[in-house]
Structures are given as C-alpha cells and as structure tokens.
C-alpha positions in Angstrom: -15.7 -14.7 15.8 -14.3 -14.4 12.3 -15.3 -11.9 9.7 -16.3 -13.3 6.3 -14.4 -11.8 3.4 -16.3 -11.9 0.2 -14.2 -9.4 -1.8 -10.9 -7.6 -1.5 -13.1 -4.5 -0.8 -13.9 -6.1 2.6 -10.3 -6.2 3.6 -9.3 -3.5 6.1 -5.8 -3.4 4.6 -7.2 -2.7 1.1 -9.5 0.1 2.6 -6.6 1.7 4.5 -4.3 1.5 1.5 -7.0 3.2 -0.6 -7.0 6.0 2.0 -3.2 6.1 1.7 -3.5 6.7 -2.1 -5.8 9.7 -1.4 -3.4 11.1 1.2 -0.5 10.7 -1.2 -2.3 12.5 -4.0 -3.3 15.3 -1.6 0.2 15.6 -0.2 2.0 15.6 -3.6 -0.3 18.4 -4.9 2.0 20.9 -3.0 5.3 19.5 -4.3 7.3 21.6 -6.7 6.0 21.5 -10.3 9.4 20.4 -11.4 8.8 17.1 -9.6 5.6 16.2 -11.4 7.4 13.6 -13.6 9.9 12.7 -10.8 9.1 12.1 -7.2 5.4 13.0 -7.5 4.8 10.4 -10.2 6.9 7.7 -8.4 5.1 8.2 -5.1 1.7 8.1 -6.7 2.6 4.9 -8.6 4.0 3.2 -5.5 0.9 4.1 -3.5 -1.6 3.0 -6.2 0.4 -0.3 -6.5 -0.4 -1.3 -2.9 -4.2 -1.7 -3.1 -4.0 -2.7 -6.7 -1.9 -5.8 -5.9 -3.9 -6.6 -2.9 -7.0 -6.7 -5.1 -5.3 -8.7 -7.9 -3.8 -11.2 -5.4 -7.2 -11.7 -3.7 -8.6 -12.8 -7.0 -6.0 -15.5 -7.3 -7.2 -19.0 -6.7 -4.4 -20.2 -4.3 -2.9 -18.8 -1.2 0.5 -18.9 -2.8 -0.7 -16.7 -5.6 -2.3 -14.3 -3.2 0.8 -14.3 -1.0 3.0 -13.4 -4.0 0.8 -10.3 -4.7 0.9 -9.3 -1.1 4.7 -9.4 -1.3 4.5 -7.1 -4.3 2.2 -4.7 -2.3 4.7 -4.8 0.6 7.6 -4.0 -1.7 5.7 -1.1 -3.1 5.1 0.1 0.5 8.9 -0.1 1.1 9.4 2.1 -2.1 6.9 4.6 -0.8 8.6 4.7 2.6 11.8 5.6 0.9 10.1 8.3 -1.2 8.4 9.8 1.8 11.8 10.0 3.5 13.3 11.7 0.4 10.3 14.2 0.5 11.0 14.9 4.1 14.7 15.5 3.5 14.0 17.8 0.6 11.3 19.6 2.6 8.6 18.8 0.0 5.0 18.8 1.3 3.8 19.8 4.7 5.2 18.1 7.7 1.7 17.2 9.0 0.7 15.6 5.7 3.9 13.6 5.5 3.5 12.5 9.2 -0.1 11.3 8.5 1.2 9.4 5.4 4.0 7.8 7.4 1.6 6.7 10.1 -1.0 5.2 7.8 1.8 3.6 5.6 3.3 2.0 8.8 -0.1 0.6 9.7 -0.7 -0.8 6.2 2.8 -2.4 6.2 2.2 -4.1 9.5 -1.1 -5.5 8.2 0.5 -6.7 5.0 3.3 -8.4 7.0 0.8 -10.1 9.2 -1.3 -11.3 6.2 1.8 -12.7 4.5 2.9 -14.5 7.7 -0.6 -15.9 8.2 -0.8 -17.3 4.6 2.5 -19.1 5.1 3.6 -21.2 2.2 0.2 -22.8 1.8 -1.0 -23.9 -1.6 -4.6 -24.4 -0.6 -7.5 -23.0 -2.6 -9.0 -19.6 -1.5 -12.7 -19.2 -1.2 -14.3 -16.3 -3.0 
C-alpha cells in the first residue's frame, strides 16, 4: 500500500522538519542576547532552509531537480548538526531542548538520505 503524495505538505519529512524549525526557535530563545546575530541567526536560517528546500524541490518537474533540492536540505541539516554541537560545547540552551533537537534532526536527516537514494539519478517527470 503506497500513500499518495499530492503536495510537499503531505511529506512526513517536511512535517517533521517544520517541527524542527519550531524547536530551534524555542531552543534559541534562551541563548545569550549577544548571539542574536551570530549562532541564533545561523541556526534559525539552517533550520528554515530544510523544509523550504523540500517544498521548492517538490515543485520541480523532474526527479533530478527534486533530488538537487533534497541535497540542499541535507546540507542545511549538516550545518545545523554542527551548530547544535557548538551550542552544546558553549552550554547555550537547555540540555533537554538540544537533545530533542538532535533526535529530531537525526530523524529528518535519515529520511532525507533515504529519499535522495530512492530518487537515484532519474530524470523522469514527477506527478503533482
């Protein structure tokens, strides 16, 4: 049984990455105010980039175009992993928040990796 995907909003990876954005915003609220234009801004941009690129890629007409944007999402996730690690080392944010972020980010990254692999290097047309 396969699930019909009509929109990027139907994708579980997009939904989970949107949850990740909310978690990042909540987590970075407690960071030092001196980081508002530094690490806070970087983490928020990286997090927002993940679902944004999933959505943009899903609107592409070929699997190759979609795959390219999934790669960009995956790269943004790698950036965010690094920024979360930096936050942990600097003791910014609560340990619990950062742990939840790391778990959800790991899940999103696994899903993106699987999607990229499943799309392969196909140039076929995507439906809706």
